[in-house]
Structures are given as C-alpha cells and as structure tokens.
LUMVEXKOL-697290 format. One record per residue (C-alpha): residue number from 1; x, z, y. Coordinates in pm, whole numbers, padded with zeros to 5 digits, always signed. Layout:
BEGIN
NUM, X, Z, Y
...
END
This chain:
BEGIN
1, +29015, +04019, +28220
2, +28685, +03870, +28113
3, +28681, +03662, +27795
4, +28406, +03436, +27938
5, +28472, +03122, +28140
6, +28212, +02996, +28384
7, +28341, +02650, +28306
8, +28186, +02676, +27961
9, +27942, +02950, +28050
10, +27924, +03076, +27693
11, +27992, +03442, +27620
12, +28087, +03534, +27263
13, +27794, +03579, +27025
14, +27773, +03690, +26666
15, +27843, +03421, +26408
16, +27501, +03442, +26240
17, +27309, +03386, +26564
18, +27538, +03101, +26667
19, +27485, +02930, +26332
20, +27107, +02937, +26376
21, +27131, +02815, +26736
22, +26857, +03057, +26848
23, +26920, +03254, +27167
24, +26585, +03435, +27196
25, +26342, +03490, +26908
26, +25995, +03644, +26951
27, +25805, +03715, +26632
28, +25449, +03849, +26647
29, +25510, +03989, +26996
30, +25204, +04161, +27142
31, +25159, +04360, +27462
32, +24852, +04571, +27534
33, +24798, +04768, +27853
34, +24560, +05067, +27870
35, +24222, +04971, +28009
36, +24027, +05167, +28272
37, +23907, +05507, +28160
38, +23685, +05467, +27856
39, +23752, +05092, +27828
40, +23941, +04903, +27559
41, +24307, +04814, +27604
42, +24382, +04482, +27775
43, +24583, +04237, +27565
44, +24828, +04057, +27795
45, +25032, +03887, +27521
46, +24872, +03816, +27184
47, +25099, +03790, +26877
48, +25323, +03507, +26993
49, +25600, +03349, +26786
50, +25868, +03163, +26977
51, +26230, +03054, +26923
52, +26436, +02953, +27229
53, +26754, +02759, +27152
54, +27101, +02847, +27270
55, +27182, +02652, +27588
56, +26822, +02545, +27645
57, +26633, +02534, +27974
58, +26303, +02674, +27853
59, +25994, +02723, +28071
60, +25692, +02948, +28023
61, +25411, +02768, +28204
62, +25055, +02873, +28273
63, +24806, +03003, +28530
64, +24816, +03350, +28683
65, +24733, +03617, +28427
66, +24821, +03404, +28123
67, +25093, +03642, +28000
68, +25405, +03444, +28092
69, +25557, +03705, +28326
70, +25475, +03987, +28084
71, +25657, +03790, +27812
72, +25961, +03749, +28037
73, +25956, +04118, +28128
74, +25956, +04212, +27760
75, +26262, +03993, +27701
76, +26428, +04158, +28003
77, +26336, +04510, +27892
78, +26112, +04598, +28185
79, +25819, +04620, +27941
80, +25824, +04718, +27575
81, +25615, +04529, +27317
82, +25319, +04702, +27157
83, +25401, +04515, +26837
84, +25643, +04251, +26715
85, +26015, +04178, +26727
86, +26239, +04053, +27010
87, +26588, +03933, +26913
88, +26864, +03800, +27136
89, +27131, +03612, +26942
90, +27018, +03788, +26628
91, +27020, +04143, +26765
92, +26692, +04337, +26785
93, +26645, +04446, +27148
94, +26272, +04520, +27169
95, +26323, +04892, +27240
96, +26650, +04873, +27433
97, +26654, +04944, +27809
98, +26735, +04652, +28043
99, +27097, +04756, +28106
100, +27174, +04733, +27733
101, +27048, +04378, +27692
102, +27275, +04072, +27743
103, +27039, +03922, +28002
104, +27002, +03910, +28379
105, +26686, +03842, +28580
106, +26630, +03648, +28903
107, +26302, +03724, +29080
108, +26096, +03543, +29344
109, +26193, +03817, +29591
110, +26569, +03784, +29601
111, +26622, +04163, +29650
112, +26948, +04111, +29837
113, +27105, +04404, +30019
114, +27066, +04316, +30391
115, +27367, +04526, +30500
116, +27607, +04363, +30252
117, +27779, +04027, +30281
118, +27731, +03741, +30035
119, +28046, +03839, +29845
120, +27951, +04208, +29843
121, +27600, +04132, +29715
122, +27745, +03926, +29431
123, +28009, +04185, +29346
124, +27773, +04484, +29351
125, +27684, +04484, +28982
126, +28045, +04443, +28871
127, +28154, +04732, +29093
128, +27883, +04954, +28945
129, +28030, +04873, +28602
130, +28373, +04971, +28739
131, +28523, +04629, +28663
132, +28883, +04590, +28778
133, +28895, +04488, +29146
134, +29116, +04191, +29075
135, +28873, +04058, +28817
136, +28581, +04121, +29053
137, +28744, +03903, +29318
138, +28815, +03627, +29069
139, +28466, +03623, +28919
140, +28297, +03636, +29261
141, +28511, +03343, +29379
142, +28416, +03147, +29065
143, +28041, +03187, +29108
144, +28053, +03126, +29484
145, +28213, +02790, +29408
146, +27963, +02732, +29128
147, +27661, +02776, +29358
148, +27832, +02596, +29649
149, +27849, +02884, +29897
150, +28214, +02845, +29992
151, +28277, +02949, +30353
152, +27973, +03179, +30361
153, +28125, +03476, +30176
154, +28116, +03707, +30479
155, +27765, +03623, +30601
156, +27470, +03861, +30573
157, +27149, +03749, +30396
158, +26959, +03713, +30727
159, +27218, +03453, +30834
160, +27134, +03232, +30537
161, +26855, +02983, +30471
162, +26601, +03047, +30195
163, +26784, +02811, +29961
164, +27117, +02980, +30030
165, +26966, +03324, +29964
166, +26837, +03191, +29633
167, +27190, +03077, +29546
168, +27323, +03426, +29621
169, +27063, +03576, +29386
170, +27163, +03328, +29115
171, +27533, +03397, +29168
172, +27475, +03773, +29148
173, +27305, +03724, +28811
174, +27561, +03478, +28673
175, +27867, +03683, +28773
176, +27778, +03933, +28498
177, +27811, +03657, +28237
178, +27468, +03707, +28075
179, +27397, +03538, +27745
180, +27047, +03456, +27874
181, +26931, +03416, +28236
182, +26565, +03500, +28302
183, +26398, +03352, +28610
184, +26056, +03469, +28732
185, +25912, +03211, +28977
186, +26247, +03206, +29164
187, +26154, +02912, +29391
188, +25805, +03033, +29482
189, +25903, +03155, +29829
190, +26054, +02821, +29936
191, +25875, +02539, +30116
192, +25787, +02226, +29918
193, +26079, +02005, +30019
194, +26340, +02276, +29964
195, +26177, +02379, +29637
196, +26200, +02024, +29505
197, +26569, +02003, +29605
198, +26641, +02340, +29442
199, +26473, +02229, +29119
200, +26739, +01961, +29074
201, +27018, +02198, +29176
202, +26899, +02464, +28933
203, +26885, +02219, +28642
204, +27234, +02090, +28724
205, +27362, +02448, +28749
206, +27219, +02532, +28406
207, +27386, +02226, +28256
208, +27721, +02328, +28408
209, +27720, +02689, +28291
210, +27560, +02601, +27957
211, +27375, +02929, +27899
212, +27010, +02971, +27808
213, +26763, +02976, +28099
214, +26413, +03115, +28043
215, +26203, +03015, +28342
216, +25853, +03134, +28437
217, +25636, +02915, +28660
218, +25274, +02819, +28725
219, +25388, +02487, +28875
220, +25352, +02210, +28617
221, +25566, +01962, +28813
222, +25846, +02220, +28832
223, +25834, +02276, +28457
224, +25823, +01903, +28376
225, +26116, +01832, +28610
226, +26361, +02093, +28484
227, +26279, +02192, +28128
228, +26420, +02089, +27794
229, +26107, +02242, +27639
230, +25791, +02404, +27775
231, +25556, +02665, +27631
232, +25206, +02641, +27781
233, +25026, +02978, +27780
234, +24671, +03089, +27848
235, +24493, +03414, +27769
236, +24812, +03567, +27633
237, +24856, +03297, +27369
238, +25090, +03004, +27319
239, +24880, +02687, +27320
240, +25158, +02431, +27280
241, +25539, +02421, +27276
242, +25732, +02098, +27314
243, +25943, +01867, +27527
244, +25795, +01770, +27866
245, +25709, +01419, +27744
246, +25534, +01560, +27437
247, +25336, +01813, +27640
248, +25232, +01546, +27890
249, +25169, +01249, +27659
250, +25034, +01438, +27357
251, +24847, +01749, +27470
252, +24685, +01931, +27180
253, +24404, +02112, +27357
254, +24164, +02047, +27641
255, +24328, +02325, +27844
256, +24679, +02174, +27813
257, +24552, +01824, +27891
258, +24368, +01947, +28199
259, +24639, +02187, +28322
260, +24930, +01941, +28294
261, +24851, +01666, +28543
262, +24536, +01456, +28565
263, +24362, +01334, +28256
264, +24042, +01159, +28152
265, +23832, +01347, +27896
266, +23566, +01156, +27701
267, +23336, +01300, +27432
268, +23342, +01107, +27106
269, +23239, +01120, +26740
270, +23476, +01061, +26449
271, +23405, +00745, +26250
272, +23703, +00767, +26012
273, +24068, +00879, +26015
274, +24168, +00600, +26258
275, +23857, +00550, +26473
276, +23625, +00745, +26699
277, +23313, +00625, +26878
278, +23238, +00698, +27244
279, +22894, +00795, +27376
280, +22812, +00434, +27465
281, +22893, +00324, +27110
282, +23236, +00177, +27187
283, +23483, +00220, +26898
284, +23831, +00347, +26991
285, +24135, +00325, +26763
286, +24306, +00665, +26745
287, +24425, +00904, +26474
288, +24152, +01167, +26479
289, +24261, +01416, +26214
290, +23894, +01520, +26183
291, +23623, +01474, +25920
292, +23373, +01190, +25959
293, +23087, +01277, +26195
294, +23278, +01554, +26377
295, +23258, +01566, +26754
296, +23582, +01559, +26952
297, +23730, +01490, +27296
298, +23944, +01186, +27375
299, +24216, +01226, +27642
300, +24385, +00943, +27833
301, +24611, +00976, +28139
302, +24506, +00780, +28455
303, +24833, +00585, +28473
304, +24796, +00470, +28110
305, +24477, +00281, +28194
306, +24446, -00065, +28344
307, +24159, -00255, +28507
308, +24059, -00618, +28466
309, +23758, -00826, +28557
310, +23530, -00842, +28251
311, +23538, -01222, +28248
312, +23921, -01227, +28248
313, +23986, -00974, +27971
314, +23964, -01062, +27605
315, +24279, -00890, +27474
316, +24203, -00763, +27120
317, +24515, -00539, +27123
318, +24353, -00309, +27381
319, +24063, -00068, +27360
320, +23825, -00082, +27653
321, +23496, +00023, +27810
322, +23294, -00137, +28088
323, +23211, +00035, +28413
324, +23165, +00009, +28789
325, +23410, +00110, +29062
326, +23276, +00407, +29259
327, +23572, +00492, +29485
328, +23904, +00332, +29583
329, +24192, +00535, +29734
330, +24523, +00387, +29854
331, +24813, +00618, +29763
332, +25108, +00417, +29894
333, +25286, +00326, +29571
334, +24961, +00313, +29374
335, +24586, +00268, +29407
336, +24347, +00523, +29261
337, +24013, +00404, +29123
338, +23718, +00622, +29027
339, +23509, +00433, +28773
340, +23172, +00529, +28622
341, +23172, +00393, +28266
342, +22857, +00261, +28104
343, +22848, +00573, +27886
344, +22830, +00787, +28206
345, +23193, +00907, +28176
346, +23376, +00940, +28508
347, +23719, +00780, +28468
348, +24020, +00811, +28697
349, +24254, +00510, +28692
350, +24589, +00491, +28876
351, +24729, +00138, +28917
352, +25076, +00083, +29063
353, +25075, -00106, +29390
354, +25221, -00455, +29396
355, +25163, -00829, +29391
356, +25295, -00899, +29043
357, +25113, -01167, +28841
358, +24809, -01030, +28661
359, +24745, -00737, +28897
360, +24390, -00747, +29028
361, +24244, -00553, +29322
362, +23890, -00421, +29316
363, +23637, -00289, +29566
364, +23360, -00031, +29540
365, +23073, -00173, +29335
366, +23282, -00419, +29132
367, +23221, -00442, +28758
368, +23545, -00379, +28566
369, +23680, -00352, +28217
370, +23876, -00025, +28177
371, +24138, -00079, +27907
372, +24431, +00096, +27738
373, +24669, +00070, +27446
374, +24545, +00263, +27139
375, +24870, +00465, +27135
376, +24783, +00605, +27480
377, +24477, +00796, +27359
378, +24487, +01145, +27207
379, +24221, +01343, +27023
380, +24223, +01705, +27139
381, +24179, +02016, +26927
382, +23882, +02238, +27000
END
C-alpha cells in the first residue's frame, strides 16, 4: 500500500530538504534555444535564482514569451537547462527525464483519453506503473472524492463540463502522489465565470492536499487570487518575487507596476532620501533610495488616491497635486476619474461609490485636489 495519505498530501522527503523547507530550488538556471541558421542562440530563461517553499502555492506570472512556461518545463523535465542547477527537495534533477522526477504536470489541454471513463483516466498512470489493483481502486476513489466527482466515475470526458474535465486532469496528476504539482495555464480554456470559480476551488484543493503547486499564468488577477507568492517574469528574467500584496502595493520596476493592475506613473526628481519633486514642483514624501538630483518614477495605485475640492482640502498629512477632471466613468461600485494634473501628468483615480460623509462627486471640467497618503507612493527602479 502507498505510504502517502491524501488527507495530509505529503509524501516522504529527505530530512535535509524538509529542514530547509525548500521544495524546488533553481540556481543560475539558463535556457538557450538555437537561433535560425547563422543567428545567435535565443535566451528564453536568463540565470534565474528561485526557491519555492514546501507546501506553497507559487505562481510564475508574465506576458507571453517571458520564459515562465520554459521554466516550468525545465522543472518538469520536458526541457533541460543550458546552465544552472534544479533541485527538488534537495535532489539534483536537472538532467533527469520527466518520469524520474517526483512531479506531475497539468496542462491547459487536459489530454484526457476520450474512450476511457473518468475512473479509467485517473487510474491510467498507476496501471502503467503496475500498482496493485486494490491500491489503484483505493487511490482513485480518494482523489475522486477530493475533486468532488463522486457519481461521475463511469462517464466519458465528452459527457463532462469543462470544469469537470479539469478536475479529472487534476485527479489524474494527484493520484500519483507527486511531491510537486506543476500547472501550465490549466484554466485558460474555461470561460470567465467558470475560471473564477475554479480559481477558488484550486486554491482550496491545494490547501487540503498540502503539496507544493507551481502555477504558470499570464493572468494577473488569477495569480493575485490564488498565490502565496508570485514571481513576475519578463525577457527571461525574474523582476520581482513576493506575496501578492507586496507585488501589488510595492512594485519595484515600471514593468511590474504597469503589468499588475492599473497604476499612475509620474516622473520626479530626488530632493533627499525622504522627498522627491514632481514636474510641477510639488514635493512628495517618499523613501527614494536614490542620490540627490537623480530622476525617478513615482507610482501610485488609482484606488489609493482621493479627490477633494481645492477649497475644502487643507490636510497636511496628505501629499497632493492640483488638476482638472477630464473624464468621469461610473463603474457600479466605484467612480473612475481621469484627471490632468497641473504638471501635465494624466492621473487615474478610482473612488468607491457611496453617500458617506466627506465623499464628493465631480463633473468634467471641475478643479480638484488629487491627494494620497505618503505611504501609498512608491519610487520605482529603472
């Protein structure tokens, strides 16, 4: 019988790896593909260092061609690194074939066998490994209950909805008791409403089984919703790794700030370690981390900004600029304002809808004071 329980979801690992708490470690991992005849090789992944914790839901996020899927494929064994080290629970696996790595992969195309039932699809891998039939039945029953497919064991894939087919693909991967589950855009084929529902289900499933999930997506909302930590990639490089709140509230680079949600970007000049000056001369309190006189970019999220009438706002605790409303859009639970600041910056402001005291409503052409708490602003790296 198997020595792994789906109730805990944790297969045995070596003591050293468990002590460090690292499930997947990439050190200096690079992948180059041959270029067209006579051309230089194409670098898809460029010397990345990354530690993914045991039991973590970790997402690789970025646009198409950023290197996230190539990174996942190297962890899975479908691609071999040109340079660097890949370790899974302390064991070097960079040159091992996929079937010798303690991982399983779920793809966007579910790759279910159309002529097999749900139970047969899930059992297929175990049968190829010649697992005892009794154990196969037990493990299949466990994962069917885990992914909530009871009563559908005998159905064929074409008799299932897209979400149910996704559950079969997940069950087929989990039944092998992988130490790490790799997921390559697994919800991409689903419509928006079902995809959002499956995001919550997938996160809850990961919490129940307790194993490490490494998830590839280009959808920032998906990554923010499900992940314990996110690695944002572009051009084959890791730009920032952190918790969703850190990535969203404290982006380090212009690319991360712009890729993760909406943000306002304002050019500025460093005055001292705690102050920068906007184009219109307005001082802003923020930790710059730059030498005096250096140019930089200030980032502030639309929902972290408020609007007041200039004559009503004299709050010294807030930083602010003056401007004029250019566009007003009702969004249901909020109102979006496009404001042209006096320094020519175009600012996007999102104000929650309501009639609470102090909330003002503005029309196109109104003069406004755009204000924010100093802690809401971030100076971006070049």
